[in-house]
N, C-alpha and C positions, 0 to 999 in steps of 0.2 A: 197880352196876355192878362188871365181874366183874376174872377175877386178871390175864386178860391183853393185853397191851401193847394204850394206845393207836396208831389209825393218828393221823393231824397235826387228818384232820376230825372223827372224835369228837374230837380236846382239847377244838378252837374249842369243839363242840355242847358237849359239859358246862362251858366256862368263861363260854359264854356264860345258862349255865343259874343257874350259882353267880351269875356279876354281876348275870344279872335282864335280862340285858338279848336275851333270846329278840326270834327274829322272832313276833311277836303274827297272823297267819294259818296258820303251822305251829302253833303253841302249841295254836289251835281246831282244827289239823284232828286234833290227834295230841288235845287233848281229846277230840275227840266220836272219834274210830278207839279208843280208852278204855274207853266209855262213862264218862267224867270221873274217875275214876282217877289221882290224882294220878300217883303211883308208877310206869302201867305207863301214864301219861304225857309223862314224860321219856325210859324208850326208848321210844314211837313219839316225839316228839322227835327228838331224838337218831341214829336212823335214817334220819327226812325228813331232816336239817336236813346231816347226811352227804352224803344224796346231792347237795345244793344244793351242799355247802361243793367237792364232788368235783363236782361239773362248772362251778365256777366254775373254781373249782383249771386247769382243765383248757382254756375259755377263755380267760385267762390265759398259761397258758405256750404255746399255740396263736400269743398274741399279740406273744410276744416273742419266740417264738422264727420267724417271718414278718418281728418287725421287726429281727434280727441278720441274715439271711438276705439281706434287698435290700440293710443293710449291705455286706453280704460282696460284695455284689449289682457292689457300684456305685465306677467304674471313678479310679486316684484321678489325682488334678491333671494328671504328667506320657507318660499311658496313653497308647501313640501303636500302634495296628495295622496288622495288616500289611496293612490295604487302604491305610491312612493311612499308611505306608514307598511301595509300591509302585505303589498306586493305580490 
């Protein structure tokens, strides 16, 4: 690991490795990319998993934004439009 500050997705990926709860398919891909070198595989896994986490976070944020916008667009029960008043 370098001295630079890690992003949240990088931190989550490192935590997975430290806890031994990594995604097997990504670990296999990382091992293949590194010709079986586990030190290089860890770096490859971090890169692969960070990309996956970033995509997941983006989709999750978009889902929450859509839900918030939909909630904001709901009219209160006592709402009257101009059409209702002058119909």
